[in-house]
C-alpha positions as CSV (number, residue, x, y, z in Angstrom):
1,X,4.1,-15.8,-29.0
2,X,7.7,-16.8,-28.1
3,X,9.1,-16.8,-24.6
4,X,9.8,-13.6,-22.7
5,X,13.4,-12.2,-22.7
6,X,15.7,-13.4,-20.0
7,X,15.5,-11.8,-16.6
8,X,17.5,-8.5,-17.0
9,X,18.9,-8.7,-13.5
10,X,20.5,-12.0,-14.3
11,X,22.6,-10.6,-16.9
12,X,23.1,-7.0,-15.4
13,X,24.3,-7.8,-11.8
14,X,24.7,-4.1,-11.1
15,X,21.0,-3.8,-11.1
16,X,20.6,-6.1,-8.0
17,X,19.2,-4.9,-4.9
18,X,20.1,-6.7,-1.6
19,X,17.2,-6.4,0.7
20,X,17.9,-5.6,4.3
21,X,17.1,-8.8,6.4
22,X,13.9,-8.3,8.7
23,X,11.7,-10.5,10.5
24,X,8.3,-11.2,8.9
25,X,5.1,-10.4,10.4
26,X,1.4,-10.5,8.9
27,X,-1.1,-7.9,8.3
28,X,-4.0,-10.1,7.7
29,X,-3.4,-12.1,4.7
30,X,-0.4,-10.1,3.8
31,X,3.2,-11.0,4.7
32,X,5.4,-8.0,5.5
33,X,9.2,-8.3,5.9
34,X,11.5,-11.1,5.3
35,X,11.4,-12.3,1.8
36,X,7.9,-11.1,1.3
37,X,7.1,-8.9,-1.6
38,X,7.4,-5.1,-0.7
39,X,3.5,-4.3,0.0
40,X,2.1,-1.1,-1.4
41,X,-0.7,0.5,0.7
42,X,-2.8,3.7,0.8
43,X,-5.4,5.3,3.2
44,X,-8.9,6.3,2.7
45,X,-9.9,9.9,3.2
46,X,-13.7,9.2,3.7
47,X,-15.3,9.5,7.3
48,X,-14.8,5.9,8.5
49,X,-18.2,5.7,10.0
50,X,-19.7,6.4,6.5
51,X,-19.6,2.7,5.7
52,X,-20.8,2.9,2.1
53,X,-18.2,5.6,1.3
54,X,-15.3,4.0,3.0
55,X,-16.2,0.6,1.4
56,X,-16.4,2.2,-2.0
57,X,-12.9,3.9,-1.7
58,X,-11.3,0.8,-0.2
59,X,-12.6,-1.3,-3.2
60,X,-11.3,1.2,-5.7
61,X,-7.8,1.0,-4.0
62,X,-8.2,-2.8,-3.9
63,X,-8.8,-2.9,-7.7
64,X,-5.8,-0.6,-8.3
65,X,-3.7,-3.2,-6.7
66,X,-3.4,-2.1,-3.0
67,X,-2.2,-4.8,-0.8
68,X,-3.2,-3.0,2.6
69,X,-5.6,-0.2,3.2
70,X,-5.4,2.2,6.3
71,X,-8.6,3.9,7.7
72,X,-8.8,6.4,10.4
73,X,-10.4,5.5,13.7
74,X,-10.8,8.7,15.8
75,X,-14.0,7.8,17.6
76,X,-16.3,4.8,18.7
77,X,-18.6,5.2,15.5
78,X,-15.5,4.6,13.4
79,X,-14.2,1.6,15.4
80,X,-17.9,0.2,15.4
81,X,-18.2,0.6,11.4
82,X,-14.8,-1.4,10.9
83,X,-16.6,-4.6,11.2
84,X,-19.1,-3.9,8.3
85,X,-16.4,-2.6,6.3
86,X,-14.2,-5.5,6.9
87,X,-17.0,-7.9,5.8
88,X,-17.2,-6.2,2.4
89,X,-13.6,-5.9,1.3
90,X,-10.9,-8.4,0.8
91,X,-7.9,-6.2,1.5
92,X,-6.6,-6.2,5.0
93,X,-7.3,-2.8,6.8
94,X,-5.1,-1.1,9.2
95,X,-6.7,1.1,12.1
96,X,-5.2,4.5,12.4
97,X,-5.3,5.1,16.2
98,X,-4.1,8.3,17.8
99,X,-4.0,8.8,21.7
100,X,-7.1,6.9,23.0
101,X,-6.2,3.4,23.8
102,X,-9.9,1.9,23.8
103,X,-10.0,2.7,20.0
104,X,-7.4,0.2,19.5
105,X,-9.1,-2.3,21.5
106,X,-12.1,-1.9,19.7
107,X,-10.5,-1.8,16.3
108,X,-8.8,-5.1,16.9
109,X,-12.1,-6.6,18.1
110,X,-13.9,-5.6,15.1
111,X,-11.5,-7.0,12.4
112,X,-8.6,-4.6,11.9
113,X,-5.5,-6.6,10.5
114,X,-3.1,-4.0,12.1
115,X,-3.1,-1.1,14.6
116,X,-1.3,2.1,13.8
117,X,-0.3,3.4,17.1
118,X,2.4,4.9,19.2
119,X,2.3,3.0,22.5
120,X,3.9,6.0,24.5
121,X,0.9,8.2,23.5
122,X,-1.9,6.1,25.1
123,X,-1.4,6.4,28.7
124,X,1.4,4.1,30.1
125,X,2.3,0.7,30.1
126,X,-1.0,-0.6,31.5
127,X,-2.9,0.7,28.8
128,X,-0.2,-0.8,26.2
129,X,-0.7,-4.2,27.9
130,X,-4.5,-4.1,27.1
131,X,-3.9,-3.0,23.5
132,X,-1.5,-5.8,23.0
133,X,-3.8,-8.3,24.7
134,X,-6.6,-7.4,22.3
135,X,-4.1,-7.3,19.4
136,X,-2.6,-10.8,20.3
137,X,-6.2,-12.3,20.7
138,X,-7.4,-11.0,17.4
139,X,-4.4,-11.9,15.3
140,X,-3.7,-8.1,14.9
141,X,-0.2,-6.6,14.3
142,X,1.0,-3.1,15.2
143,X,2.7,-0.3,13.2
144,X,4.6,2.1,15.3
145,X,4.3,5.3,13.4
146,X,6.8,8.1,14.4
147,X,6.5,11.5,12.6
148,X,8.7,14.3,12.6
149,X,6.1,16.8,13.1
150,X,4.6,15.1,16.3
151,X,7.8,14.0,18.4
152,X,7.6,13.8,22.0
153,X,8.2,17.2,23.9
154,X,11.0,15.7,25.8
155,X,13.0,14.7,22.8
156,X,12.6,18.0,21.1
157,X,13.9,19.7,24.2
158,X,16.8,17.1,24.3
159,X,17.8,17.7,20.6
160,X,16.4,21.0,19.8
161,X,14.5,20.1,16.8
162,X,13.4,17.0,14.9
163,X,16.5,15.1,13.7
164,X,17.4,11.4,13.0
165,X,18.6,10.6,16.5
166,X,15.4,11.9,18.0
167,X,13.2,10.2,15.5
168,X,14.9,6.9,16.0
169,X,15.1,7.2,19.9
170,X,11.3,7.7,19.8
171,X,10.7,4.7,17.5
172,X,12.9,2.4,19.7
173,X,11.2,3.8,23.0
174,X,7.9,2.6,21.6
175,X,9.2,-0.7,20.3
176,X,10.5,-1.4,23.9
177,X,7.0,-0.9,25.2
178,X,5.9,-3.7,23.0
179,X,8.9,-6.0,23.6
180,X,8.3,-5.8,27.3
181,X,4.8,-7.5,26.5
182,X,6.6,-10.1,24.7
183,X,4.9,-8.8,21.6
184,X,7.1,-8.6,18.4
185,X,4.5,-8.5,15.7
186,X,5.2,-4.8,14.7
187,X,6.7,-2.8,11.9
188,X,8.0,0.7,12.3
189,X,7.9,3.9,10.3
190,X,10.1,7.2,10.9
191,X,8.5,9.7,8.3
192,X,9.0,13.3,7.9
193,X,8.2,15.8,5.3
194,X,12.0,16.5,5.0
195,X,13.5,14.2,2.4
196,X,16.9,14.3,4.2
197,X,15.7,13.8,7.6
198,X,13.5,10.9,6.7
199,X,16.3,9.1,4.7
200,X,18.8,9.6,7.4
201,X,16.2,8.3,10.1
202,X,15.6,5.1,8.1
203,X,19.1,4.3,7.5
204,X,19.8,4.7,11.3
205,X,16.7,2.7,12.2
206,X,17.6,-0.1,9.9
207,X,20.8,-0.8,11.7
208,X,19.0,-0.7,15.1
209,X,16.3,-3.2,14.6
210,X,15.3,-6.2,12.6
211,X,11.6,-5.0,12.7
212,X,10.0,-4.6,9.1
213,X,10.1,-1.0,8.2
214,X,7.1,0.8,6.5
215,X,8.4,3.7,4.2
216,X,7.0,6.9,3.4
217,X,7.8,10.7,3.0
218,X,4.8,12.3,5.0
219,X,3.0,15.2,3.9
220,X,4.7,15.0,0.5
221,X,2.3,17.3,-1.3
222,X,0.2,17.2,-4.4
223,X,0.6,14.7,-7.2
224,X,3.4,16.1,-8.9
225,X,5.7,17.4,-6.2
226,X,4.5,14.5,-3.8
227,X,5.6,11.9,-6.5
228,X,9.0,13.6,-7.1
229,X,9.7,13.9,-3.2
230,X,8.6,10.2,-2.6
231,X,10.5,8.9,-5.5
232,X,13.8,10.7,-4.4
233,X,13.4,9.6,-0.8
234,X,11.8,6.3,-0.9
235,X,13.7,5.3,-4.0
236,X,17.0,6.2,-2.2
237,X,16.0,3.6,0.7
238,X,14.6,0.9,-1.6
239,X,17.6,1.1,-3.9
240,X,19.7,0.5,-0.5
241,X,17.6,-2.5,0.3
242,X,15.5,-0.8,3.1
243,X,11.9,-0.9,3.2
244,X,9.3,-3.7,3.4
245,X,6.1,-1.8,2.9
246,X,5.4,1.5,1.3
247,X,2.8,4.4,1.3
248,X,3.2,7.4,-1.1
249,X,1.6,10.2,0.5
250,X,-0.2,12.5,-1.9
251,X,-2.7,15.3,-1.6
252,X,-4.7,13.6,-4.4
253,X,-7.0,10.8,-5.1
254,X,-5.6,7.8,-3.0
255,X,-5.6,5.6,-6.1
256,X,-2.9,7.7,-7.5
257,X,-0.6,6.7,-4.3
258,X,-1.1,3.1,-5.4
259,X,-0.3,3.9,-9.0
260,X,2.8,5.8,-8.1
261,X,3.9,3.2,-5.5
262,X,3.9,0.5,-7.9
263,X,5.7,2.5,-10.6
264,X,8.4,3.2,-8.2
265,X,8.8,-0.5,-7.5
266,X,8.7,-1.4,-11.0
267,X,11.3,1.0,-11.8
268,X,13.6,-0.6,-9.4
269,X,12.8,-4.2,-10.4
270,X,11.3,-4.8,-7.0
271,X,7.6,-5.4,-8.0
272,X,6.2,-6.3,-11.5
273,X,2.5,-5.7,-11.3
274,X,0.9,-4.4,-14.5
275,X,2.3,-3.0,-17.7
276,X,5.7,-1.1,-17.5
277,X,5.7,1.2,-20.4
278,X,9.1,2.3,-21.7
279,X,8.6,5.3,-24.0
280,X,10.7,8.2,-25.4
281,X,9.9,11.8,-24.9
282,X,9.5,12.3,-28.5
283,X,11.2,14.4,-31.0
284,X,11.1,15.5,-34.6
285,X,12.2,12.0,-35.8
286,X,9.1,10.3,-34.4
287,X,6.9,8.4,-36.8
288,X,3.9,8.8,-34.8
289,X,2.5,11.0,-31.9
290,X,4.2,9.2,-29.0
291,X,2.8,11.3,-26.2
292,X,-0.8,10.7,-27.1
293,X,-0.2,7.1,-28.0
294,X,1.4,6.5,-24.4
295,X,-1.5,8.3,-22.7
296,X,-4.1,6.2,-24.7
297,X,-2.3,2.9,-23.8
298,X,-2.0,3.8,-20.3
299,X,-5.7,4.1,-20.0
300,X,-6.6,1.1,-22.2
301,X,-4.1,-1.2,-20.5
302,X,-4.9,-0.2,-16.7
303,X,-6.9,-3.3,-16.3
304,X,-3.8,-5.6,-17.0
305,X,-2.3,-6.8,-13.7
306,X,0.2,-9.3,-15.2
307,X,3.7,-8.2,-15.4
308,X,4.4,-7.1,-18.9
309,X,7.0,-4.7,-20.3
310,X,6.3,-2.5,-23.3
311,X,8.4,-0.2,-25.2
312,X,6.8,2.7,-27.4
313,X,9.6,4.4,-29.3
314,X,9.1,7.1,-31.9
315,X,11.8,6.2,-34.3
316,X,14.5,3.4,-35.2
317,X,17.3,5.2,-33.5
318,X,16.5,3.5,-30.1
319,X,13.3,1.5,-30.9
320,X,14.8,-1.7,-31.9
321,X,17.4,-1.7,-29.0
322,X,14.7,-1.0,-26.4
323,X,12.5,-3.8,-27.9
324,X,15.2,-6.4,-27.3
325,X,14.4,-6.3,-23.5
326,X,10.7,-6.1,-23.6
327,X,7.8,-8.4,-24.0
328,X,6.1,-6.2,-26.8
329,X,7.5,-3.2,-28.7
330,X,6.4,-0.9,-31.2
331,X,8.9,1.4,-33.2
332,X,7.8,4.2,-35.4
333,X,9.0,4.2,-39.0
334,X,8.1,6.3,-42.1
335,X,5.2,6.7,-44.5
336,X,2.7,5.9,-41.6
337,X,3.9,2.4,-40.7
338,X,5.9,1.1,-37.6
339,X,7.5,-2.2,-36.6
340,X,6.0,-4.6,-33.9
341,X,8.2,-6.7,-31.8
342,X,7.6,-9.7,-29.5
343,X,10.2,-10.8,-27.2
344,X,12.7,-8.8,-29.2
345,X,11.9,-10.3,-32.5
346,X,10.2,-8.5,-35.5
347,X,6.8,-9.6,-36.1
348,X,5.7,-7.4,-38.9
349,X,4.8,-3.8,-39.8
350,X,1.5,-2.0,-38.5
351,X,0.1,1.1,-39.7
352,X,-0.2,4.0,-37.2
353,X,-4.0,3.9,-37.5
354,X,-4.2,0.4,-36.1
355,X,-1.2,0.3,-33.9
356,X,-2.9,1.0,-30.6
357,X,-5.4,-1.8,-31.2
358,X,-2.7,-4.0,-32.2
359,X,-0.5,-3.2,-29.2
360,X,-3.4,-3.6,-26.8
361,X,-4.4,-7.1,-28.3
362,X,-0.8,-8.1,-28.2
363,X,-0.6,-7.1,-24.4
364,X,-3.8,-8.9,-23.5
365,X,-2.8,-12.0,-25.4
366,X,0.6,-12.0,-23.5
367,X,-1.5,-11.5,-20.2
368,X,-3.6,-14.6,-20.9
369,X,-0.5,-16.6,-21.6
370,X,0.9,-15.6,-18.2
371,X,-2.4,-16.3,-16.5
372,X,-2.4,-19.7,-18.1
373,X,1.1,-20.5,-17.0
């Protein structure tokens, strides 16, 4: 197969996204911030002390491509279970800690790569100092997680309601508590369920700190509406160059969060994991059933992790043009046949009955080439 087409960003500069310059930290083996790829993460919804269930869900997220997985640590049984869970997975784990500082210490000692914690909620600077000491001793970073639904009472009294100023003030207050301990391996999030509030808060925070930022629209809803809200809000920020790691919050199987997260990044050219299918909505001109074909290809190509672009277009109006900028393409024709393309070049006709097998074979061959290179 011939070489892949030239990087589209090099010939279309208006696609270039200049990422905000942030300092780099580590979450276990994963770099976050600086020039590191934007990390995609999700969170388990199992009871963490159910080790088998939590390991199973974490492995499913890992297989889907998750860079980082967060688990809730609300009690001593959960923090104790972390050690067994960490030993059975490869992806770094973030321990979600609320209010009780001892859970943070235990999680750091039991293998968590990061603690999600608000320093101001755990009982004063002395307790923050203890958590920081445990984090530092165990190579553990921290995420300051500000949420529009749980702002400090004094900030709500000051501002009257959750607003960007209140959220950023909360974040910077928590950050100062870590800075005062000479601990700078932290990232920050300022999430809300309101898209406008979230985007405004992140823009303001991005100007106020060089800490890496974790993006998300919290409590976004089910798969469809949550994907829409997240894509609008997080897409706006990512396009502006803001964001070093993301979590798409969906009331759905956590694996769907990883899929949507990668699709979001692929759409902006920020990550390229897996097959990026470009397909038309179909119309009366289609030479084959586009919708069913794309559904089938999404399932049959889900195992491919190499970055490959694939165009599936129903007719010759747009098909050849789309194929010019994809690794592999198929354009519907007449009399039950369509045209295959590799790197924008015609490679021959394929009948509609065999096209799915031929497309899958072509993608798998391209993936093998990329692995070999």
